[in-house]
C-alpha positions in Angstrom: 19.1 19.0 -10.9 18.3 19.9 -14.6 15.3 18.9 -16.5 17.6 16.5 -18.2 18.5 14.8 -14.8 15.3 14.7 -13.3 14.0 10.9 -12.7 11.3 9.8 -15.1 7.6 9.9 -14.3 6.4 6.3 -13.7 2.8 5.5 -14.8 0.9 3.0 -12.8 -2.7 1.8 -13.6 -4.7 1.4 -10.5 -5.9 -2.3 -10.1 -9.4 -3.4 -9.4 -10.1 -4.6 -6.0 -13.5 -5.5 -4.2 -14.4 -3.5 -0.9 -16.8 -4.6 1.7 -19.9 -6.5 0.1 -18.9 -6.4 -3.7 -18.2 -2.9 -4.3 -15.5 -2.6 -6.8 -12.9 0.0 -6.5 -9.5 0.9 -8.1 -6.4 0.7 -6.0 -3.4 2.7 -6.8 -1.4 2.1 -3.6 0.1 -0.6 -3.0 0.8 -2.1 -6.2 3.9 -4.2 -7.5 5.5 -0.9 -8.9 5.0 1.1 -5.9 4.3 0.4 -2.2 4.3 3.8 -0.6 4.8 7.4 -1.4 6.2 8.9 1.6 4.2 7.5 4.6 1.1 7.0 2.5 0.7 3.3 2.1 -2.5 2.6 0.6 -4.8 4.6 -1.9 -8.3 3.5 -3.2 -10.6 5.3 -5.3 -14.3 4.5 -5.3 -16.8 6.1 -7.7 -18.3 7.8 -8.8 -21.3 5.3 -8.7 -25.0 5.9 -8.7 -27.4 5.4 -5.7 -27.7 1.5 -6.8 -24.3 1.1 -5.2 -23.9 1.0 -1.5 -20.8 0.8 0.7 -21.2 -1.9 3.7 -18.0 -2.7 5.4 -18.4 -4.8 8.8 -16.3 -4.6 11.8 -12.6 -4.8 11.1 -9.4 -3.9 12.8 -6.3 -1.9 12.4 -2.9 -1.2 13.6 -0.1 1.2 13.3 -1.6 3.7 10.9 -4.1 6.2 10.2 -7.1 5.9 7.8 -7.9 8.9 5.8 -11.4 9.4 4.1 -11.9 12.2 1.7 -15.5 12.4 0.8 -16.4 14.0 -2.9 -20.0 12.7 -3.0 -22.6 11.0 -0.9 -22.5 10.2 2.8 -20.8 7.5 4.9 -21.5 6.6 8.6 -18.2 5.9 10.6 -18.7 3.8 13.8 -15.5 2.8 15.8 -14.5 0.9 19.1 -14.0 4.1 20.8 -17.3 4.8 20.7 -17.3 7.5 17.9 -20.3 7.7 15.4 -19.6 10.5 12.7 -21.2 10.9 9.3 -18.8 12.1 6.8 -20.3 14.5 4.1 -18.6 16.0 0.7 -15.6 18.1 1.5 -15.0 16.7 4.6 -12.2 14.2 6.2 -12.2 11.6 8.6 -9.1 10.6 10.3 -8.8 7.4 12.3 -5.6 6.8 14.2 -5.5 3.0 14.8 -2.2 3.2 16.8 -1.9 -0.3 18.9 -5.4 -1.3 17.7 -8.8 -0.1 16.9 -12.0 -1.6 14.9 -14.6 0.4 12.8 -17.5 -0.1 10.4 -18.3 2.0 7.5 -21.8 2.2 5.9 -23.0 4.5 3.0 -26.3 6.2 4.0 -29.5 5.6 2.0 -31.3 8.0 0.0 -28.2 9.9 -1.9 -27.5 10.6 -5.5 -24.4 8.1 -5.4 -21.0 8.1 -4.1 -17.5 9.2 -4.9 -14.7 8.9 -2.3 -11.0 8.5 -1.8 -9.4 6.3 1.1 -5.9 6.4 2.1 -3.8 4.9 4.8 -0.9 6.4 6.5 1.9 4.5 8.0 2.8 5.7 11.7 6.3 6.3 12.3 7.7 3.2 14.1 8.5 5.0 17.3 4.7 6.2 17.3 3.1 2.9 15.5 1.7 1.7 19.0 0.4 5.2 20.2 -3.2 5.4 21.7 -5.9 5.1 19.1 -7.9 8.3 18.3 -10.6 9.7 15.9 -10.8 13.2 14.5 -13.3 14.8 11.9 -12.7 17.8 9.8 -15.6 19.5 8.3 -13.4 22.7 7.5 -10.5 22.5 5.1 -8.5 25.2 3.3 -10.1 25.9 -0.1 -8.8 28.6 -2.7 -8.4 28.9 -6.6 -4.9 29.1 -8.1 -4.1 29.4 -11.7 -7.9 28.6 -12.6 -7.7 25.3 -10.3 -9.7 24.8 -7.3 -7.8 23.4 -4.5 -8.8 21.9 -1.3 -5.7 21.3 1.1 -6.3 17.8 2.9 -3.0 17.3 4.7 0.3 19.4 5.3 1.3 22.9 4.1 1.1 24.0 0.3 0.8 27.5 -1.4 0.9 29.2 2.0 -2.1 27.3 3.3 -2.0 24.8 6.2 -4.5 22.1 6.6 -6.0 21.3 10.3 -5.4 17.3 9.9 -3.3 16.0 12.5 -0.4 13.7 11.2 2.8 12.4 12.3 5.1 12.2 9.3 6.1 15.3 6.7 3.2 14.7 4.1 1.0 16.6 1.8 -2.3 15.9 0.0 -4.2 18.3 -2.0 -7.6 17.9 -4.3 -7.3 19.7 -7.5 -10.2 20.1 -10.0 -10.2 22.2 -13.3 -13.4 23.1 -14.8 -11.7 24.3 -18.0 -9.0 23.5 -20.6 -5.8 25.1 -19.5 -2.2 25.0 -18.2 -1.0 25.5 -14.7 2.2 24.5 -12.7 2.8 23.4 -9.0 5.7 24.2 -6.8 7.0 20.9 -4.9 9.3 20.3 -2.2 12.5 18.7 -3.8 12.8 16.4 -0.8 9.5 14.8 -1.2 8.1 12.1 -3.4 5.0 12.6 -5.2 1.9 10.9 -6.8 -1.1 12.1 -8.7 -4.2 10.0 -9.2 -6.6 11.1 -11.9 -10.2 10.8 -10.4 -12.0 12.0 -13.6 -10.9 13.5 -16.8 -7.5 13.8 -18.5 -4.4 15.4 -17.1 -0.9 15.7 -19.1 2.2 15.8 -16.7 5.2 17.2 -18.3 3.7 16.0 -21.8 2.9 12.5 -20.7 -1.0 11.9 -20.6 -2.8 10.3 -17.6 -6.5 9.4 -17.7 -9.0 8.2 -14.8 -7.5 5.7 -12.4 -3.8 6.2 -13.8 -1.3 7.2 -11.1 1.9 9.2 -11.8 4.6 8.6 -9.5 7.4 11.3 -9.1 10.7 10.4 -7.4 12.3 13.1 -5.2 14.1 16.1 -7.1 11.2 18.3 -8.8 10.7 21.8 -7.8 7.9 22.6 -10.0 5.4 20.4 -12.0 3.9 21.5 -15.3 0.3 20.4 -15.8 -2.2 20.5 -18.8 -5.5 20.0 -18.0 -8.8 18.9 -20.2 -12.2 20.4 -18.8 -13.8 18.9 -16.1 -10.4 17.0 -14.9 -10.6 16.1 -10.9 -6.9 14.6 -9.3 -5.5 14.1 -6.1 -1.9 15.1 -5.2 -0.1 13.3 -2.4 3.4 13.5 -1.4 5.8 13.3 1.6 9.3 12.5 2.6 10.4 8.9 2.0 9.4 6.8 4.9 10.7 3.4 6.2 9.0 0.6 4.4 6.2 -1.2 6.5 4.7 -4.7 6.4 1.2 -4.8 5.3 -1.5 -7.8 5.6 -5.2 -7.4 5.5 -6.1 -4.4 7.4 -2.7 -4.6 9.5 0.3 -2.3 9.1 3.6 -2.9 11.3 7.3 -3.2 10.9 7.8 -6.9 11.4 6.0 -9.9 10.4 5.8 -11.2 14.0 3.7 -8.2 15.0 1.5 -8.7 12.2 0.9 -12.4 13.2 0.1 -11.4 16.8 -2.2 -8.6 15.8 -4.3 -11.3 13.8 -4.4 -13.7 16.6 -5.5 -11.0 18.8 -8.5 -10.1 16.3 -9.5 -13.9 15.9 -9.4 -14.3 19.6 -11.7 -11.2 20.3 -8.9 -9.3 22.2 -9.8 -6.1 24.2 -7.1 -4.6 22.3 -9.6 -4.1 19.3 -12.5 -3.0 21.5 -16.2 -3.7 19.9 -18.3 -1.3 17.6 -21.7 -0.9 18.7 -24.1 -2.7 16.2 -21.3 -4.0 14.2 -20.1 -7.1 15.9 -22.8 -9.1 14.0 -20.9 -8.7 10.9 -17.5 -8.9 11.9 -14.9 -9.5 9.3 -12.8 -12.7 9.4 -9.1 -12.5 8.7 -7.7 -14.3 5.9 -4.9 -17.0 6.3 -1.5 -15.2 7.0 0.5 -16.6 3.9 3.9 -16.8 5.8 2.6 -18.6 8.9 
């Protein structure tokens, strides 16, 4: 495909949303312009915020997805209904597989100098959507310097590196930071679709400028991407093979509305399907009314 035939780059402004007890975040997926990138179906950017802000999310359920937390600054305690308690620190990933059902809480730890994190959801393939729930913590990820850009591979294979994170679809996620103003290029898989969310700074992608909390979407077709960095720019690149669309409501993902309805009923009725979180049930979140019932 020639440069002239490449699909245009879509610019999506991440919308503001509220997480937990009043903490403002920016949501790049899903939006009205783009619901998914590969199997990535959710992308929140929190921070950077100072120590006066804290994260406190009560017990809530998930189905048919993996929650993926990438910690840049601060510390957050994860507790879930499988009995796992894990503090995630900068440079680490927590990956929780909901499958047929799980519940968890998330709380920032006091005494830090602030918080900066990215949380994503991965829709499980339909044939694995109801797999057994699981939790994995990844303290060590591939890190290298390429063309003056600091890179951390969070998911998949990229530039000869392989991440240890266990996912169930063809995916990639890379954290990229450039301390200096420069140009660079990235090799892409033409059969993947991609997105870049600017976390800090300013990035020019094939001549189009993107600033913090602007999301660049690329349809399949590109084998290479030319980037121009301002000093101090930090972005996250995600990508994957186009996936079957999912239905999302509140914290549930599934492939039909009736399954979402059943999941919500099970949560409201305290079904054993979602278990319970130690020290979390006293602040159990109530699900909002389903609009299509």
